[in-house]
C-alpha positions as CSV (number, residue, x, y, z in Angstrom):
1,M,108.3,117.4,106.2
2,M,105.2,115.9,107.8
3,L,101.6,117.1,107.6
4,Y,100.7,115.7,111.0
5,A,99.8,118.4,113.5
6,R,97.4,119.3,116.3
7,W,93.8,119.0,115.4
8,D,90.5,120.3,116.8
9,L,87.5,118.0,116.6
10,V,84.0,119.4,116.4
11,V,81.2,116.9,116.2
12,M,78.4,117.8,113.8
13,P,74.8,116.7,114.1
14,H,74.0,113.5,112.4
15,A,71.7,110.5,112.1
16,E,73.7,107.4,112.9
17,N,71.2,105.0,111.3
18,H,72.1,106.2,107.8
19,L,75.6,104.7,108.1
20,L,74.0,101.3,107.4
21,G,71.8,102.0,104.4
22,T,71.2,104.2,101.4
23,P,71.5,107.8,102.5
24,N,68.5,110.1,102.1
25,N,69.6,112.9,99.9
26,K,66.6,115.2,100.1
27,N,68.5,117.9,101.9
28,L,70.8,120.4,100.2
29,Q,70.1,119.1,96.7
30,V,71.5,121.5,94.1
31,E,69.4,122.0,91.0
32,G,71.1,121.7,87.6
33,S,73.8,119.3,88.9
34,E,76.2,117.6,86.5
35,T,74.2,114.3,86.6
36,S,72.0,115.8,83.9
37,Q,73.7,115.6,80.4
38,A,70.8,116.6,78.2
39,V,73.1,118.6,75.9
40,E,76.8,118.3,75.2
41,K,78.8,120.7,77.4
42,T,82.2,122.3,76.8
43,P,84.8,122.4,79.6
44,A,83.8,126.0,80.3
45,D,80.2,124.9,80.7
46,H,81.2,122.2,83.1
47,E,83.3,124.6,85.1
48,R,80.6,127.2,85.3
49,Q,78.0,124.6,86.4
50,A,80.4,123.3,89.1
51,R,81.0,126.8,90.5
52,E,77.2,127.5,90.5
53,D,76.5,124.2,92.2
54,Q,79.1,124.9,94.9
55,E,77.9,128.5,95.5
56,A,74.3,127.2,95.7
57,Y,75.3,124.6,98.2
58,C,77.1,127.1,100.5
59,Q,74.0,129.4,100.4
60,A,71.7,126.4,101.2
61,L,74.0,125.4,104.0
62,V,73.8,128.8,105.6
63,A,70.0,128.9,105.2
64,A,69.6,125.4,106.7
65,T,71.9,126.2,109.6
66,N,69.8,129.2,110.5
67,D,66.6,127.1,110.3
68,T,65.2,126.2,113.6
69,D,63.3,123.2,112.1
70,A,65.3,120.2,113.0
71,D,63.9,118.2,110.1
72,S,65.4,120.7,107.6
73,H,68.9,120.7,109.2
74,P,71.5,120.1,106.5
75,H,73.2,117.4,108.6
76,G,70.0,115.7,109.7
77,T,70.2,112.8,107.2
78,R,73.9,112.7,106.6
79,P,76.3,110.2,108.2
80,A,78.1,111.2,111.4
81,A,80.7,113.9,110.6
82,V,83.5,115.7,112.4
83,S,85.4,118.9,111.6
84,V,89.1,118.4,111.6
85,T,91.2,121.6,111.7
86,H,94.8,121.6,110.6
87,H,96.6,124.3,112.6
88,A,100.2,123.9,111.3
89,A,101.2,125.5,108.0
90,V,101.2,123.0,105.1
91,P,104.7,122.4,103.8
92,Y,106.0,124.5,100.8
93,G,103.9,127.5,101.6
94,G,100.4,126.1,102.1
95,K,97.9,127.5,104.5
96,P,96.2,125.8,107.5
97,F,92.8,124.3,106.6
98,S,89.9,122.4,108.0
99,I,88.3,119.3,106.5
100,L,85.1,117.5,107.3
101,A,85.5,113.8,108.0
102,Y,83.3,110.9,108.9
103,M,83.1,110.1,112.6
104,S,83.6,106.4,112.0
105,H,83.3,103.6,109.5
106,D,85.8,105.1,107.1
107,V,89.5,104.4,106.6
108,V,90.5,107.8,105.3
109,S,88.6,109.7,108.0
110,N,90.0,107.5,110.8
111,S,93.4,108.5,109.7
112,L,92.4,112.2,109.4
113,R,91.1,112.2,112.9
114,A,94.4,110.8,114.0
115,G,96.3,113.6,112.3
116,G,96.5,113.2,108.5
117,W,96.3,110.9,105.5
118,D,99.0,109.2,103.4
119,S,101.8,111.6,104.5
120,S,104.3,110.0,102.1
121,K,102.2,110.7,99.0
122,T,101.1,114.1,100.3
123,N,104.6,115.3,100.9
124,A,105.8,113.8,97.6
125,L,103.0,115.6,95.7
126,L,103.5,119.0,97.5
127,K,107.3,118.7,97.0
128,H,106.9,118.0,93.3
129,L,104.5,121.0,92.8
130,S,106.8,123.3,94.7
131,K,109.9,122.1,92.7
132,Y,108.0,122.4,89.4
133,A,106.9,126.0,90.1
134,E,110.5,126.9,91.1
135,Q,112.1,125.3,88.1
136,H,109.7,126.8,85.6
137,K,109.6,130.1,87.4
138,V,105.8,130.2,87.4
139,P,103.5,131.2,90.4
140,F,101.4,128.5,92.0
141,S,98.3,130.3,90.8
142,D,99.3,129.4,87.2
143,L,99.3,125.7,87.9
144,T,96.5,123.1,88.0
145,F,96.2,119.8,89.9
146,I,93.6,117.2,89.0
147,D,92.3,115.1,91.8
148,I,90.3,112.1,90.4
149,G,88.5,110.4,93.2
150,A,88.8,113.3,95.6
151,N,87.0,111.4,98.5
152,V,86.5,113.9,101.3
153,G,89.1,116.3,99.9
154,W,92.5,115.8,101.7
155,F,94.7,116.2,98.6
156,T,92.3,118.8,97.1
157,L,92.5,121.1,100.1
158,A,96.2,120.6,100.8
159,V,97.1,121.6,97.2
160,A,94.5,124.4,97.0
161,S,96.0,125.9,100.2
162,L,99.2,126.5,98.2
163,G,97.3,128.7,95.8
164,I,97.2,126.1,93.1
165,K,94.0,125.6,91.0
166,V,92.4,122.2,91.6
167,I,90.0,120.3,89.4
168,A,88.4,117.8,91.9
169,I,86.2,114.9,90.7
170,E,84.1,112.9,93.1
171,P,80.9,111.0,92.4
172,M,79.7,109.7,95.8
173,D,77.0,111.8,97.5
174,D,78.2,111.8,101.1
175,N,81.8,112.4,100.2
176,L,80.6,115.3,98.1
177,H,78.6,116.7,101.0
178,L,81.6,116.6,103.3
179,L,83.9,118.2,100.7
180,R,81.4,120.8,99.8
181,R,81.0,121.7,103.5
182,S,84.8,122.0,103.8
183,L,84.9,124.4,100.8
184,C,82.1,126.4,102.4
185,A,84.0,126.7,105.7
186,P,85.1,130.3,106.5
187,E,88.5,129.2,107.6
188,N,89.1,127.9,104.1
189,G,87.8,131.0,102.4
190,N,91.3,132.3,101.4
191,F,91.7,129.4,98.9
192,S,88.4,127.5,98.4
193,S,87.8,129.4,95.2
194,N,90.8,127.6,93.7
195,V,88.8,124.4,93.6
196,I,86.4,123.4,90.8
197,L,84.4,120.4,92.2
198,H,82.8,118.2,89.6
199,A,80.0,116.0,91.2
200,T,80.4,113.1,88.8
201,A,82.7,110.3,87.8
202,V,85.0,110.2,84.7
203,S,85.0,107.2,82.4
204,S,85.7,106.2,78.7
205,T,82.1,107.2,77.7
206,A,79.0,108.7,79.2
207,Q,77.4,106.0,81.3
208,T,74.7,105.9,84.0
209,C,76.0,104.5,87.3
210,V,75.3,104.2,91.0
211,T,77.8,104.4,93.8
212,Y,78.2,101.8,96.6
213,S,80.6,101.1,99.4
214,D,81.5,98.8,102.2
215,V,79.8,99.4,105.6
216,G,83.3,99.4,107.2
217,N,84.8,101.9,104.7
218,F,82.0,104.3,104.0
219,G,83.8,106.8,101.8
220,D,85.6,104.3,99.6
221,G,83.1,104.5,96.8
222,L,82.7,102.0,93.9
223,L,80.8,102.4,90.7
224,H,78.2,100.1,89.1
225,C,77.2,101.1,85.6
226,D,74.5,99.7,83.4
227,S,73.1,100.8,80.0
228,N,69.6,99.7,81.2
229,E,68.6,102.2,83.8
230,Q,65.7,100.0,85.0
231,E,68.2,97.2,85.8
232,L,70.4,99.8,87.5
233,A,67.5,100.7,89.8
234,H,67.4,97.1,91.0
235,F,71.2,96.7,91.5
236,V,72.0,94.7,94.7
237,P,75.6,95.2,95.9
238,P,77.7,92.4,97.5
239,P,77.2,91.5,101.2
240,R,78.2,94.3,103.6
241,Y,78.0,96.9,100.7
242,F,75.3,99.4,100.4
243,V,74.2,101.8,97.5
244,R,75.2,105.3,98.5
245,G,74.0,107.4,95.7
246,G,72.9,107.9,92.1
247,P,72.0,107.4,89.4
248,L,74.7,109.7,88.0
249,R,75.9,110.3,84.5
250,T,79.7,109.9,83.9
251,V,81.7,112.2,81.6
252,R,85.0,111.9,79.8
253,L,88.0,113.6,81.5
254,D,88.9,115.3,78.2
255,D,85.4,116.9,78.1
256,I,85.8,118.7,81.5
257,V,89.5,119.8,81.6
258,P,90.1,123.1,79.7
259,V,92.9,122.8,77.2
260,D,94.5,126.1,78.4
261,R,95.3,124.8,81.9
262,A,99.0,124.1,82.9
263,I,98.5,120.7,84.5
264,A,101.4,120.1,86.9
265,A,100.2,116.9,88.5
266,V,97.3,114.4,88.6
267,K,96.1,111.9,91.3
268,M,93.9,109.0,90.3
269,D,92.4,106.7,92.9
270,T,89.3,105.1,91.5
271,E,89.2,101.5,92.6
272,G,90.1,99.9,89.3
273,H,88.5,102.4,86.9
274,E,91.9,104.1,86.0
275,A,92.1,102.4,82.6
276,S,88.6,103.5,81.7
277,I,89.5,107.0,82.8
278,L,92.6,107.0,80.6
279,R,90.5,105.9,77.5
280,G,88.3,109.0,78.0
281,G,91.3,111.2,78.9
282,K,94.1,110.5,76.5
283,R,94.4,114.2,75.5
284,T,94.6,115.3,79.1
285,L,96.8,112.5,80.5
286,L,99.0,111.5,77.6
287,E,99.1,114.3,75.0
288,R,99.4,117.1,77.6
289,R,102.7,115.6,78.9
290,V,101.7,115.9,82.6
291,P,104.9,116.0,84.6
292,A,103.7,113.5,87.3
293,I,100.7,111.3,87.7
294,W,100.1,109.4,90.9
295,S,97.8,106.4,90.3
296,E,96.5,103.4,92.2
297,F,97.1,100.2,90.2
298,N,95.4,96.9,90.9
299,A,95.5,94.6,87.9
300,E,92.7,92.4,89.1
301,W,90.3,95.4,89.7
302,I,91.1,96.8,86.2
303,I,90.3,93.4,84.6
304,E,87.0,93.3,86.5
305,T,86.0,96.6,84.8
306,G,86.6,95.0,81.4
307,E,89.9,96.8,80.8
308,D,93.4,95.5,80.2
309,P,95.9,96.5,82.9
310,R,98.9,95.8,80.6
311,M,97.6,98.1,77.9
312,F,97.0,100.7,80.6
313,L,100.6,100.8,81.5
314,K,101.8,100.4,77.9
315,A,99.9,103.6,76.9
316,F,102.0,105.6,79.3
317,F,105.3,104.0,78.2
318,D,104.4,104.7,74.6
319,A,103.6,108.4,75.4
320,G,107.0,108.9,77.0
321,Y,106.3,108.3,80.6
322,T,108.4,106.2,83.0
323,V,106.7,104.0,85.6
324,Q,108.0,104.0,89.1
325,R,106.9,102.7,92.5
326,E,106.1,105.3,95.1
327,S,109.4,104.4,96.7
328,G,111.1,105.9,93.6
329,E,112.2,102.6,92.0
330,V,111.9,103.0,88.3
331,L,110.6,100.0,86.4
332,S,111.5,99.1,82.8
333,S,108.7,98.4,80.4
334,E,109.7,94.8,80.2
335,Y,109.4,94.4,83.9
336,A,106.2,96.5,84.4
337,L,104.3,94.9,81.5
338,N,104.8,91.5,83.0
339,M,101.6,91.2,85.0
340,T,103.0,88.5,87.3
341,H,105.0,91.2,89.0
342,W,101.9,92.9,90.3
343,R,99.9,91.8,93.2
344,G,97.1,93.6,95.0
345,I,97.0,97.4,95.4
346,N,100.0,99.3,94.2
347,D,100.8,103.0,94.3
348,I,102.7,104.0,91.2
349,V,103.8,107.3,89.6
350,F,104.0,108.1,85.9
351,I,106.8,110.6,85.2
352,F,107.0,112.2,81.8
353,K,110.5,111.9,80.4
354,G,110.0,111.9,76.6
355,K,109.7,108.9,74.2
356,D,113.4,108.7,73.4
357,K,114.5,108.6,77.1
358,V,111.9,105.9,77.9
359,R,113.0,103.7,75.0
360,G,116.5,103.8,76.4
361,L,115.6,102.6,79.9
362,R,116.8,99.1,80.8
363,L,116.3,99.2,84.5
364,R,114.7,96.5,86.5
């Protein structure tokens, strides 16, 4: 089934000049955000803070919308945005939803304005979740999906509309503003409470970072981290890239995911930081035996972050996962661990089978 349908476009007020520079984030700032890590927090603490931040954002949004002072308008210093409303029912029992997208300068948003994003992965994910719930005879409300690199929230909202709990993680300020506004939208009120949105990035350790992105792909955020915060303040991104937000403090995935959640699926799309996320999330991603994990895989990008792409894949094999391409082709460990077989960006899926079954695989 396809998620493409008829959409309504509602243009939001904006300041176009901020598409080409560091955004001014003075409006709708939420006090007590997760960028402050003065004391060690439990997963329950992180979840409580995330809920409070989202509630405060929605309240501030209503107050700013009712304010006649143009300078205080919540969209006054944000990039151009558009409300995209999905009118058809999401497959497998999901509800219609609306999502805020950039008006231009963004690959994901360009696709959303045309009707949807990554329909193949979306349908595979929703099918998996529906099948898992049916096979294990559990309601959607008992399941959790983790969306690492949530962007403007396409996968988060589609899954939440099923009634599944979502732990969404997104560090970039303007992506967060769009996703938060989507969660505040009245038409999403029936399921927005299913989403816990963490305004941070996950990594192997706590680090201080800034986000930056290409002028032609605004929402595709990258992280630059430095132990020296003074040096971080003077970070100059590559040509055509601009700093979009920060500094922020990263957290470990294992430190924000409650141990009592039934995790049915994970999606990771973090521009080469997947291996670092794994090192800080072994309990969640490996020991919890997540049934299916969708991940972007670019060996060169992983190496650029100081990690080993081969060891990243091997960790999943050793934990009892198979590795397959998004097409469904299952790869043996011998094939997958040969880095000459990987070029550019790849979408792969880790499927938990158990260690004995994985050892017996001799597929190409």
